[in-house]
Every structure is written in structure tokens, then in C-alpha cells.
N, C-alpha and C positions, 0 to 999 in steps of 0.2 A: 687523169688523177694527176700527171707529173704537172699539168698546167696549173690545177688547183693548190698543188703544194708549193709550185713556184710563187704563184700568186700569194699564197697564205705568207711565204716566207719573205717576199718584198713588202707586203701589208706589214708585218713585224719590223722589219727593219726600217719603214718609213714613220712608225709609231715610234720607236726608238729615237730614232735621230730628230724627227720633227715635232714630237709632243702632241700630234693630231691623227686623228683619223677620219676626217669627213673626206669626200670627192674634193676635186680640185675647182669643179663648177661650184660646190657648197662655198669652199673657203674664198672664192673670188668675189662671191655676191656680197653685196653691200653690208658693212657692219651695224648699220643704224640701228636693226632689229636685235642681233646679238649684244650691241653694247648697250641696250635699255634693260637687258636681261640680267640678273646676277644670281649667283647659287653659291651658296658657301655651308660648310658644316654648322650645325646648330650650338656646339659650343664657341663658335666662331662669330655668330651672329649677335647683334644687338637687338632683340626682339622678345618677348615675354611668350614661351610657349604656351601659356594658358588661355592668351587671345588670339592663338593661331589655329587654322582649320588643318587637320593632319589628314595625310593620305597614306594609308599601308600599301605597299604593294605586295602580289601574291608571292608569296615565301620571301617574306621581309625578314632582313637581317637587322634587329632589334638596335644596335648601338649603330647601326648606318643611318643617320638623320640628317638630312638637307634641308635649307631653309632657301625658297625661291623668292625672289623679290622682283619686282619691276621699278623702275622710274615713271611708266607712262603706265595707262590701262590700258591691256591686249584684250581684244575678244575672240571668243572660243579657244579659250584656255584647257589645255589637256595634261595630265601627266600619262605618260605611255610607257610601256613595256617593250623594250629592244630586243629581239632575237636575231642574230646572224644568219642572212639566207645564205650570202654567197660571197663570193670576192669578184667583181667585176674583172673584165679582161685588163682593163688599166690597173687593176691590183688594188682598187679601192672597196670597202665594205660595203654591200648593202643589205637593209635591215629590214625584218617584219616589224609593222609597227601596230600595237594593239592598244588601243584607248583603256584607260584602266579608271579615270575619273575623268569629269567634264564639267567645266565652270562656264556660265556665259560671259565672266570677263576676268581676268587676273588683274586686280586694282592695285595702284602704287601702294595704297595704304594698307594692304592686306595681304603679309607674308605666308605662304602656305608652307607646312612641315612635310615633306617626304619622307617616308621610313622604307628605306629604299634595297631591293634585293642586291645579294653578294653579288660583286662584280671583279672580273679579273681583268684579262688584256684589253675586253670589248665592251663598251658600256650595254648596262642591259634596263638602265633607267633613264628616262627622258623627259620632256615636257614639249607641247605643241602650241604654237600659238598662230593666230592671222596678223600678218603685217599690214602696214597702211595701204600696201596696193593690191590687199585682200587675199594673198598667197597665204598659203598653211606653210607654215616653217616647224620643222621640227629639229630638235637639238639633246643630243646625248648627253649626260652627267657621267664625267669621267674623273677617276682620281689622277692628280698629277704624280707622273713619276720623279718629280723633282723636290717638291715640297710636301705632297700629301695633300694639297688644296684641292678643292672641286674645280673643274672647267666644264663649258657649255661649249660643243662644235657641232655645228648643223651636219645632220646624216641625210642620206638618200636612201627612201624607201625601195 
């Protein structure tokens, strides 16, 4: 119990100081996949909402609408629900990942709107894609503590 509490406190400190919550392994992974994915609030997006597919998370919070776009086509696109399972011995969060929506491809020309679940300190909404090496990559969507923008950060299952 004390180890879990200590791990959670270290995690909270790490989130506050560094603005991230992915693992060291995930954060050291090549940025190419992450840099080709983009997320922002619907109000900040330059898209026609009527032309976008909308995915509603279970227990969605209506005002929390994000737009996911990509600069390339990604196979095996998923919108996923994230639930914190545990904090690793190294102090990193490990998530249960549940697929909510699947699409053969996230096309660069077809943004997707996600009506997200309310989120506090840990991401509860995310996306998954298959990268150019055939690996599934899962990214949590979080709110920046600095300016309120949305951020993608790779998470561990």
C-alpha cells in the first residue's frame, strides 16, 4: 500500500514537472508516428464538423470535443478508452485499453471528432494506430496544464 502511494505521488510529481505521463520507454520511442498525428479542441480546428465522422465515448462529456487528424494514412485506427490499472515499480502508469471504435484507416483527408470522457489527472481517452513497422501504438489524449491545449502521449498497456 505504501509503495503504491509513493508510486502515485512520484507519478503526480513527474506529471507536474515534466507535463507527461508516458513511460520512459514510450517517450524514447521514435517520434515519427506521434509527430504525424495531431489532436486539438474542435473550437481550434480548421475543419467542417458536418463533414467529419463523430465518435462518442461512453459517458461522454458533451463540451469536450477533440479533432484527430493525421498527415499520413494510418492503418487499424482505433478510438480507445483508457483506465489506469496500476503504477509500475518505476512509477509509470499502466493502462487498461478498451477499443471503442475501429476504422481500417485514419486517412489524412478525413478528420475524426471524438466526444471525450471527462478527464482529470490521467488520460481517459486515446487513440491507437499501427505504425510503419506494424506495431500497435497507443496514445492518450490529455489536457495541457500550461495552456489547456490537447496533447498526445504514448502510453503503456
